[in-house]
C-alpha positions as CSV (number, residue, x, y, z in Angstrom):
1,X,7.0,-19.2,0.1
2,X,11.0,-19.4,0.4
3,X,10.4,-21.2,3.6
4,X,8.3,-23.8,1.7
5,X,11.2,-24.6,-0.6
6,X,9.1,-24.2,-3.5
7,X,11.1,-24.0,-7.0
8,X,9.1,-21.9,-9.9
9,X,9.6,-23.9,-12.6
10,X,7.4,-24.9,-15.7
11,X,6.6,-28.1,-14.3
12,X,5.4,-27.0,-10.8
13,X,3.5,-23.7,-11.6
14,X,0.5,-26.2,-12.2
15,X,0.9,-27.6,-9.2
16,X,1.0,-24.0,-7.0
17,X,-2.0,-24.2,-4.6
18,X,-3.3,-27.8,-6.0
19,X,-4.3,-29.0,-2.1
20,X,-6.5,-25.6,-1.6
21,X,-10.3,-26.3,-1.8
22,X,-12.0,-24.4,-4.3
23,X,-14.5,-23.6,-1.6
24,X,-11.9,-21.6,-0.1
25,X,-10.6,-20.1,-2.9
26,X,-14.0,-19.0,-3.9
27,X,-14.7,-17.3,-0.2
28,X,-11.0,-15.5,-1.1
29,X,-12.4,-14.2,-4.2
30,X,-15.5,-13.0,-2.4
31,X,-13.4,-11.3,0.3
32,X,-11.2,-10.1,-1.9
33,X,-14.4,-8.1,-4.3
34,X,-15.8,-6.8,-1.0
35,X,-12.5,-5.3,0.2
36,X,-11.6,-3.7,-3.3
37,X,-14.2,-0.8,-3.5
38,X,-13.0,0.3,0.6
39,X,-9.4,0.4,-0.7
40,X,-9.7,1.9,-4.3
41,X,-12.7,4.4,-3.0
42,X,-12.5,4.8,0.9
43,X,-16.2,5.4,2.4
44,X,-14.9,9.2,3.6
45,X,-13.1,10.9,0.9
46,X,-11.7,13.5,3.4
47,X,-11.4,13.7,6.9
48,X,-10.9,16.8,9.1
49,X,-7.3,17.9,9.7
50,X,-6.9,20.7,12.8
51,X,-4.0,22.0,11.5
52,X,-5.1,23.2,8.2
53,X,-8.4,24.3,9.5
54,X,-10.4,22.4,6.5
55,X,-11.0,18.8,5.3
56,X,-8.1,17.0,3.1
57,X,-8.5,14.3,1.0
58,X,-7.4,10.4,2.0
59,X,-4.7,10.4,-1.0
60,X,-2.8,13.5,0.6
61,X,-3.2,12.3,4.0
62,X,-1.9,9.0,3.1
63,X,1.1,11.0,1.3
64,X,2.1,13.1,3.8
65,X,2.2,10.2,6.6
66,X,4.1,8.2,3.9
67,X,6.6,11.2,3.4
68,X,7.0,11.5,7.1
69,X,8.2,8.0,7.5
70,X,10.4,8.0,4.7
71,X,12.2,11.3,5.1
72,X,13.0,10.4,8.5
73,X,16.1,8.7,6.7
74,X,16.9,11.0,4.4
75,X,16.0,12.9,0.9
76,X,13.2,11.1,-1.0
77,X,12.9,11.2,-4.6
78,X,9.5,11.1,-6.7
79,X,10.5,7.9,-7.4
80,X,10.8,6.6,-3.5
81,X,7.2,8.2,-3.2
82,X,5.7,6.4,-5.8
83,X,7.3,3.1,-5.1
84,X,6.7,3.2,-1.5
85,X,2.9,3.9,-2.3
86,X,2.4,1.7,-5.2
87,X,1.6,4.5,-7.5
88,X,2.7,5.5,-10.9
89,X,5.5,8.2,-10.8
90,X,2.6,10.6,-12.9
91,X,-0.1,10.0,-10.5
92,X,2.1,11.1,-7.9
93,X,3.6,13.8,-9.3
94,X,0.0,15.0,-9.9
95,X,-0.4,14.6,-6.1
96,X,2.4,16.5,-5.2
97,X,1.7,19.4,-7.3
98,X,-1.6,19.7,-5.2
99,X,-0.1,19.1,-2.0
100,X,2.4,21.5,-2.9
101,X,0.0,24.3,-3.7
102,X,-1.9,23.3,-0.3
103,X,1.3,24.2,1.5
104,X,2.2,20.8,2.7
105,X,5.2,19.8,0.6
106,X,8.5,21.6,-0.9
107,X,10.0,20.2,-4.3
108,X,14.2,20.7,-4.2
109,X,17.4,19.3,-5.5
110,X,19.5,16.7,-3.7
111,X,22.2,18.2,-2.8
112,X,24.5,15.2,-3.6
113,X,23.1,14.8,-7.0
114,X,21.7,17.8,-8.2
115,X,19.7,16.2,-11.1
116,X,17.5,14.0,-8.7
117,X,14.5,16.1,-7.5
118,X,13.4,15.9,-3.5
119,X,10.5,16.1,-1.9
120,X,10.0,17.4,2.0
121,X,7.3,18.2,4.3
122,X,6.5,21.8,5.0
123,X,6.2,22.4,8.6
124,X,2.5,22.1,8.0
125,X,2.8,19.0,6.1
126,X,5.0,17.7,9.5
127,X,1.5,18.4,11.3
128,X,-0.8,17.1,9.0
129,X,1.6,13.9,8.9
130,X,1.2,13.4,12.8
131,X,-2.7,14.3,12.6
132,X,-3.0,11.5,9.5
133,X,-1.3,8.7,12.0
134,X,-3.5,9.8,15.0
135,X,-6.4,9.3,12.7
136,X,-5.4,6.2,11.5
137,X,-4.7,5.2,15.3
138,X,-8.4,6.0,16.1
139,X,-9.7,4.3,13.2
140,X,-8.1,0.9,13.9
141,X,-9.2,1.3,17.5
142,X,-12.4,1.8,16.3
143,X,-12.2,-1.3,13.6
144,X,-10.4,-3.3,16.2
145,X,-12.4,-2.6,19.2
146,X,-14.0,-6.1,20.1
147,X,-10.6,-8.0,18.9
148,X,-8.1,-9.8,21.2
149,X,-4.6,-8.1,20.8
150,X,-3.0,-11.8,19.8
151,X,-5.9,-11.9,17.0
152,X,-4.9,-8.4,15.5
153,X,-1.4,-9.7,15.3
154,X,-2.3,-12.7,13.4
155,X,-4.1,-11.1,11.2
156,X,-1.0,-8.9,10.4
157,X,1.3,-11.8,10.5
158,X,-0.9,-13.5,7.4
159,X,-1.3,-10.3,5.5
160,X,2.4,-9.9,5.2
161,X,3.0,-13.3,4.3
162,X,0.1,-12.5,1.5
163,X,1.5,-9.5,0.4
164,X,5.3,-11.1,0.3
165,X,3.3,-13.9,-1.5
166,X,1.7,-11.6,-4.1
167,X,4.9,-9.7,-4.8
168,X,7.2,-12.2,-5.6
169,X,4.6,-14.5,-7.5
170,X,2.9,-11.5,-9.4
171,X,5.5,-11.2,-11.9
172,X,4.8,-15.2,-12.9
173,X,1.2,-14.7,-12.5
174,X,1.0,-15.2,-16.5
175,X,2.9,-18.1,-16.5
176,X,1.0,-19.8,-13.8
177,X,-2.3,-19.1,-15.5
178,X,-1.3,-20.7,-18.9
179,X,0.3,-23.5,-17.0
180,X,-3.3,-24.0,-14.9
181,X,-5.5,-23.8,-18.0
182,X,-3.3,-26.1,-20.1
183,X,-3.5,-28.5,-17.3
184,X,-7.1,-28.2,-16.4
185,X,-9.4,-27.4,-19.3
186,X,-12.9,-27.3,-18.8
């Protein structure tokens, strides 16, 4: 949005996206509806983890993989992980409790701020995080097997742009919706 130089004022909120044909917006909504179940309820709830000797929930795999990336730059708190995953603090706390029972994470205190609780992967958690990354790559290779690398790059660039717009405009959505309804009563 920034490179377009749009100023978010009450006047121009109603004009956002006015150039986009309704049929494209309808198609976007259809694709979004088809994607939602895949994201909220993956078709495969658990995946095999050789290091554990048993399958593990996709949510736990995602948390281990994310923790692996986050802990590379220092201590990680529950809040850090929740923010990174885009989940509520309470949801991540419950998930961490399960990961702790599975022997994949340990909780501790930040040596620089004893009030701050930190999370670290155990050696088993590190192994699961690495296996999770491998599984993600296998999944991507299968999904994109008949795609050109340039098409994958374009898709990822566009998805990144969509996410940036979503994050920057979501706080304004209520105002945008009100302006749209006022300017286009049906």
